[in-house]
C-alpha positions in Angstrom: 10.3 -43.6 12.9 13.9 -42.9 13.2 14.8 -40.8 16.4 11.5 -41.5 17.8 11.2 -43.7 21.3 10.4 -47.4 20.0 8.0 -48.4 23.3 4.8 -47.3 23.8 6.0 -45.8 27.7 8.9 -44.2 26.3 6.7 -42.8 23.2 3.9 -41.5 25.9 6.7 -40.2 28.0 8.4 -37.9 25.3 5.1 -36.5 23.9 4.3 -35.4 27.6 7.8 -33.8 28.0 7.1 -32.1 24.0 3.6 -31.1 25.8 5.2 -29.9 29.0 8.0 -28.3 27.3 5.4 -26.0 24.9 3.5 -25.3 27.7 6.3 -23.8 29.8 7.2 -21.8 26.2 3.7 -20.4 26.3 3.8 -19.3 29.9 7.2 -17.2 29.0 5.8 -15.6 26.3 4.8 -11.9 26.4 1.2 -10.8 27.2 0.3 -9.9 23.7 1.8 -13.4 22.3 -0.6 -15.3 24.8 -3.8 -16.4 23.5 -6.6 -16.7 26.3 -3.6 -16.4 29.0 -4.5 -17.0 32.5 -1.6 -14.4 33.4 -3.1 -11.1 34.9 -2.2 -8.2 33.3 -0.8 -6.1 36.3 -1.2 -1.8 35.9 1.0 -0.6 39.4 0.4 2.9 40.3 1.2 4.4 43.2 -1.6 6.3 44.4 -4.2 4.9 46.8 -7.8 3.7 45.8 -9.5 7.0 44.5 -6.7 9.1 43.8 -6.4 10.0 40.3 -3.6 8.2 39.0 -5.8 4.8 40.5 -8.6 6.0 38.1 -6.6 6.1 35.4 -4.8 3.0 36.0 -7.9 1.3 36.5 -9.5 2.6 33.3 -6.6 1.1 31.3 -6.3 -2.0 33.0 -9.6 -2.6 31.7 -8.9 -1.5 28.4 -6.6 -3.4 28.2 -8.0 -6.6 29.2 -10.9 -7.0 27.3 -8.5 -5.7 23.8 -5.9 -8.7 24.7 -8.1 -11.0 26.5 -6.6 -11.5 29.6 -7.6 -10.7 33.3 -6.0 -7.9 34.6 -5.6 -6.2 37.6 -4.4 -3.0 39.6 -1.7 -3.1 42.0 -2.3 -0.1 44.3 1.9 1.0 45.5 1.4 3.9 47.4 4.8 5.7 49.2 7.9 7.3 48.3 6.0 9.9 46.2 5.8 7.2 43.7 8.9 5.4 43.9 7.3 2.1 45.6 5.7 1.5 42.6 8.2 2.9 39.8 10.8 1.1 41.9 8.5 -2.3 41.6 8.0 -2.2 37.8 11.3 -1.4 36.9 12.4 -4.7 38.6 9.9 -7.0 36.8 10.3 -8.6 33.8 9.6 -6.9 30.7 7.1 -9.5 29.2 4.4 -7.1 28.9 2.4 -8.5 32.1 3.6 -5.7 34.9 3.7 -1.9 33.9 3.4 1.4 35.6 1.4 4.6 35.7 3.3 7.3 36.8 2.6 11.4 36.9 5.5 13.3 35.8 6.9 14.2 39.3 7.7 10.6 39.6 10.2 10.3 36.0 11.1 13.9 35.8 11.1 15.5 39.6 11.9 13.0 41.8 15.7 12.3 40.9 16.7 15.5 41.3 14.8 16.0 44.9 15.7 12.1 46.2 19.5 11.7 46.6 19.2 7.7 46.3 16.5 6.4 44.2 16.1 2.9 43.9 15.4 3.7 40.0 16.2 4.9 37.0 13.9 6.8 35.1 16.3 7.6 32.5 17.5 3.6 32.1 14.9 1.4 33.7 11.9 2.1 31.6 10.0 2.0 27.9 7.7 4.9 28.0 4.5 3.1 26.1 1.9 6.4 25.8 1.4 9.7 27.4 -1.9 9.5 29.0 -3.3 12.7 29.7 -2.2 16.0 30.8 -4.4 17.9 33.4 -4.8 21.7 33.2 -3.7 24.1 36.4 -5.1 26.8 37.8 -3.4 29.9 40.0 -5.5 29.9 42.6 -5.3 33.3 45.4 -7.6 34.0 48.5 -9.7 37.0 48.7 -8.2 38.9 51.1 -5.0 38.8 49.3 -6.7 42.2 47.5 -6.1 41.2 44.4 -8.4 40.4 41.2 -5.8 39.5 38.2 -2.2 38.2 37.6 -0.8 41.3 37.0 -1.6 42.7 40.2 -0.4 39.6 41.8 2.5 39.9 39.9 3.0 43.6 41.1 2.0 42.8 44.9 5.1 40.2 44.4 7.9 42.2 43.1 6.5 45.1 45.5 7.0 43.3 48.8 9.4 39.9 48.0 8.4 37.1 50.1 5.5 38.3 51.7 3.1 36.2 49.5 3.2 32.4 50.9 1.8 29.9 49.1 0.9 25.7 49.5 1.6 23.4 47.7 0.9 19.3 48.1 4.7 19.0 49.5 8.2 19.5 48.5 8.9 18.7 44.4 5.0 18.1 44.2 4.0 19.4 41.1 2.2 21.9 42.5 5.0 23.3 44.4 7.3 22.6 41.1 4.7 24.4 39.1 4.1 27.8 41.7 8.2 28.0 41.6 8.7 27.9 37.6 5.7 30.5 38.1 7.9 32.7 40.5 11.4 31.7 38.6 10.3 33.0 35.2 8.3 36.2 36.0 10.7 37.3 38.8 9.0 36.7 42.1 10.0 35.7 45.3 7.7 33.9 47.0 7.3 31.6 50.6 7.0 28.0 50.3 4.3 26.5 52.9 4.1 22.1 52.0 1.7 19.9 52.8 0.5 16.9 53.0 -1.4 16.6 49.5 -3.3 19.7 47.6 -6.8 19.5 49.3 -5.1 20.3 52.1 -3.1 23.2 50.9 -6.2 24.2 48.8 -8.1 24.3 52.8 -5.6 26.2 54.1 -5.9 28.9 51.1 -9.7 28.8 51.8 -8.6 29.3 55.8 -6.4 32.5 55.0 -3.4 30.4 56.3 -1.8 30.8 52.4 -2.3 33.4 49.9 -2.0 31.5 46.8 -1.9 28.2 45.4 -1.6 25.9 41.6 -4.0 22.6 41.7 -5.3 21.3 38.9 -9.1 22.5 37.2 -10.9 19.8 38.8 -9.8 20.3 42.3 -10.4 24.3 41.8 -13.8 24.5 39.8 -15.8 23.6 43.3 -14.3 26.3 45.2 -13.9 28.8 42.4 -17.3 28.3 41.7 -18.8 28.8 45.1 -16.6 32.2 45.2 -14.2 30.4 48.4 -11.0 31.6 45.9 -10.3 33.7 43.1 -8.8 32.4 39.4 -6.2 34.5 38.3 -4.6 32.4 35.7 -4.5 29.1 33.8 -2.2 26.3 32.3 -2.8 23.0 30.1 -5.1 21.6 27.5 -8.2 22.9 28.5 -7.4 26.3 29.8 -9.2 28.4 27.6 -12.0 26.5 27.2 -13.1 26.5 30.8 -11.5 29.6 31.3 -12.0 31.5 28.6 -11.6 35.4 30.3 -8.3 34.3 32.1 -4.7 35.0 30.7 -2.8 31.8 30.4 0.4 31.8 31.9 2.6 31.1 29.2 1.1 34.8 27.6 3.4 36.1 30.7 6.3 33.2 29.3 6.9 30.7 26.8 8.2 28.8 29.3 5.0 28.9 31.5 2.9 26.2 29.4 2.6 23.7 32.0 0.5 20.8 33.2 0.6 17.7 35.0 0.5 14.9 32.8 0.3 10.9 33.5 1.8 8.4 31.7 2.5 4.4 31.6 5.6 2.7 31.1 6.8 -1.0 31.0 10.3 -1.8 32.2 13.7 -1.3 30.3 13.3 -4.5 29.2 10.5 -4.9 26.9 11.0 -4.9 23.5 10.5 -2.2 21.4 7.7 -4.2 18.7 6.2 -4.8 22.0 5.7 -1.3 23.6 4.4 -0.3 20.1 1.5 -2.9 20.4 0.9 -1.9 23.5 0.7 2.4 22.4 -1.4 1.1 20.0 -3.8 -0.9 22.4 -3.6 2.4 25.3 -4.6 4.9 22.1 -7.4 3.6 21.0 -8.8 3.6 24.3 -7.6 7.0 24.9 -10.0 7.4 21.9 -12.8 5.8 23.4 -15.8 8.2 24.2 -16.5 6.4 27.3 -12.7 6.8 28.9 -12.2 10.8 27.4 -15.4 11.4 29.6 -14.4 9.9 32.4 -10.8 11.0 32.8 -12.6 14.7 32.1 -14.5 14.8 35.3 -11.0 15.0 36.9 -9.9 17.5 34.7 -7.3 15.5 32.3 -7.6 15.8 28.5 -6.7 12.7 26.8 -3.3 13.3 24.9 -3.0 9.7 22.9 0.5 9.9 21.0 3.5 7.6 19.6 6.0 6.4 22.8 8.3 9.4 21.7 6.1 12.0 22.7 6.6 10.8 25.7 9.8 10.5 25.9 9.9 14.4 23.7 8.2 15.7 27.2 9.7 14.2 29.9 13.0 15.4 28.4 12.0 19.4 28.5 10.0 18.9 31.5 13.6 17.7 33.3 15.6 20.5 31.3 13.4 23.0 33.3 12.8 21.8 36.5 15.9 19.9 37.3 18.2 22.9 37.4 15.2 24.9 39.3 15.4 22.0 42.0 19.1 22.3 42.2 18.6 26.6 42.1 15.8 25.8 45.4 17.9 23.4 47.1 14.5 21.2 47.6 14.8 17.7 50.0 12.1 15.3 50.6 11.6 16.8 54.1 
């Protein structure tokens, strides 16, 4: 019995200390190592309830919670173009309990638009998984009197800056997509920012702007109703949904564009933990109910290793960074 207390009270106190130490150690274990942990998995998103980012976050939170046998919640932290949510996760412990669902703009465009971000996308996060890509559609008003992409390009070149386009705001994916089209096709267009793509689409139908690029899910109802005309598409489901329309990449290979969403963890999260989370996310993306639900919002699931998301972000930064600087885009 050498090394143990000789009296019963002392022995009991020692055992209680051992148990307490074990409980504390278990509480500090990462999420994937805690059997029946009561600590919730928190999936943070910079979108309000009901938005596409929120829908994705809730699906992923549910599937992760089910797979790991732990409670899971979605934490909506909207504002600052997704920066509030990103900053919160960047400063969270890397224990697998706090994850971020974010669109491309948060990790790619924001650093070039906002001079002083509270987070660094290249240093403060580890990529967990690319969740999905949304097909984009170039729409014009019937009043513009163009029927094809070629006619649109011809008109824009003949009358520089005469065609105005709406977007969801400065640096928004809808803004950057159209600016990239203009840059690669040699067009000069006039930007009219709105507070969200739904308002930009209303501006198009109301005749306040002549063109927009929005997601397929937003475009389809208005295209079917005849309120707008679709000229070209880009993204994973382009030919599937619009088989008779040209893809933007046919005009320029750098116009293979889409809006994507990814999942991220704090940079301090161990690589092996990221891979375990990636495995669970990919399993969820492979489930029919998940892919079907996301397809309703025009999102095509894209399971893959974290490196796939890293490669995509690097490629997008290389083309959008110089574009933001050249255009002098600012938050206001």
